[in-house]
N, C-alpha and C positions, 0 to 999 in steps of 0.2 A: 802815594800810589792810589790809582783809581780803583773803584769797586770791581771793574772788569779785570784789571791787572791782578788784584787780590784773588779773585775767583780762579785765575789760571796760574797762580804762583804755587809751585809744589811745596815751598817752605811753609805756606799758610794753609793750603788745601791739598795735601798729598793724595795721590791716587793709591788707595789701599785695595779697592776692589774695582774691577772693570768687566764688562760683559762682551764676550766674543763667541760666536758660533752657538749661541744658546746656553753657554756655560758662564759661570761666575769665576773669574780669575782673581786670586788673592796675592797681593804684593806685600810680603811681610818683612822683607829685609833687603838691604843693599849690599850685604856682605856675601862673598863667594869664595869657594875653595879652588876655583879655577880662574885663569886669566885668558880666556879663549880669544885668539887673535881675530876671530870672526864675530865676536860679540859686539853689538851696537855701542855699548857704553865705552869700549876701548877704541871706538872709532868716532867719538865725539857726540854720541846721541844716546839719550835714555828713553827714546820714544819707541813704542810698539803699537802699531795700528792706530796711530793718532793719540795714544795715551802717553803722557809724560810720567815715567815710573821712578823718577828720582825721589828718594826718601832722605829727609834730614833727621828724622827720628823714627825709630821702629815702633809700630803700633802694639798695644797690649792685646792679649787674647780677647778681652771684653770688647775692645774697639773693633777688632776684626769681625767678631760675631755680629756686632751691631751694624757694621757696614753691609753684611750679607743680607740681613733682613730675613724674609721668608725664603728658605732654600728651595721650596717647592716650585719657585718660579724658574728654576734652572735644571738643565739635564744633569750637570755635574758641577761640583765645587772643585776648582783646580788651584792648588798651590803652585805658583809659577813666578812671574816677575823677572827682573834682571839680576836678582840675587839668588842664592841657593837656599831654599826654604828650610832644609834640614839643619842649617846652622842654628836655627831657633827651634830645635826639635820639641822642646817642652811646650812652647806656644802652639806649634803646629798640631801636636797631639791633643792639646786641650781644646783647641778650636774644632778639630775634626771630631772629637768625641761629642761635643755639644751639638754640632750640626748633624752628625749621624743620628743622634737621639731624636732629631726632628725629621728624619727620613731622607737626609741628603746622601748622594753618592759622592765619595771623595776620591779625587785623583791627585797624585803628587808628581810634578815634573821635576826631576832631580838629576844631579850628576852622579849619584850612586856612591858618594864618598862619606856618607853619614857615619858608618861604623868606623872608618879610618879616623875621622876628625874627632869623634867622641870617645875613641879608645875602647869601644866595646861593640859587641854584636847588637845592633839596635833593631834588627829585623823582627824579633818577637814582639817588640813594643808597638808595631804597626797593626798587629792582629786585631780585628774587630773595629778598627778606626779608619783604615785606608782600604779602598776597594780596588784601586789601580795605581800602578807605578809606571811612569814613562822615564826610562833611564837613558841619559845621553852617553852613548858608547863612543860615537864619533870617529873611531878608527879601528882597524883590525889588528894592530899590534902596539906595543908600548912606545916604540920609537915615534910613530906618527901621532899617537895620542899626546905624548909630551910636547911635540912640535906645535900642534894645533891648539891644544887645550891648556898648556902651560900650568899644570897643577902646582899648588903651593907645597904639597907634601909628596915625598917620594913614594913610589909604588902605587900610584893612583889607578893605573889601568887594571892591574891585578885586583886591587881592592874593589873597584867598580864591578868587575865580573863576579867576584866572590859574593858581593852584596846581592847581585841578581840571583845567584844560585840559592842563597839562603832565603831571600825574600819570597820566592815563589811558594814556600811552605806556609806563609802567613798572609799573603796578599793574593786575592783571587786572580788578578790580571797583572802580569808583569811584561813589559815591552822594552826591548832595547832599540834605540834609534841611532841612525848615522846620517850624516849630511852628504848627499851626493853633490860633488863639486869641490870638495876639499882636496888639494893636491896630494896625489899618491894613495888616497883612500880607496880600497876595493870594497864596494858595496856588497857584492856577492859573498866575499869572504866574511864580512860583518854578519850577514844573514846566516851564514853557515855556523858561526860561533854561537849565535842566538839559538839556533836549532839544537846544537850540541848541549847547551845549557838546559834547554827545555822551556824556553820562553819565546814570546812572539817577537817579531821584528817589524820596524817601520822605517821606510826611507824618507828622509827630509830633504829639502832643497836649500842650497846655499842662498843666504840673504832673504829668505822668506821667514819672517819672525812673527809668531802669534797665530 
């Protein structure tokens, strides 16, 4: 393998952090609690905005902090990637705590199923460590949610909404998002649910990732 091939081989040089929109995005896991039909990785690609996000090993908290470097260079530090960052909640919180101590603003892009998969209400654990949550709602009812997001655990839609309700007491900014373009999804109905919960709402566009 040539030096150039090695440089671009995710097994040798994985993309743990990448910069977009003035933010530093952190790719800490390849595991996910959903199997979304619209996710690039289920359609043959691990690429987001030119970055190959395949991971063959999950990075330690120390490695992630090292990858970020000086957080003052960025508007926000965002836990994202093509895996669900809250599956590694301990690492996420450790990294967030260290970077917050350096003045960083922390956002977590999540499917909102952390409490469901960990078997406890994890919302209080985010207090003082996470400044913003972007939660993928993706549908206005459980039937459509299950069809498009294909959760591995039952009760995902209700668990996601319950997480949003509880998280707003501990995280300053909570936003539910839904993708305009998914068959049958009513964006206005999604926005109404967010308003009823008392959190913000953001419309996303199908096939626009990153």
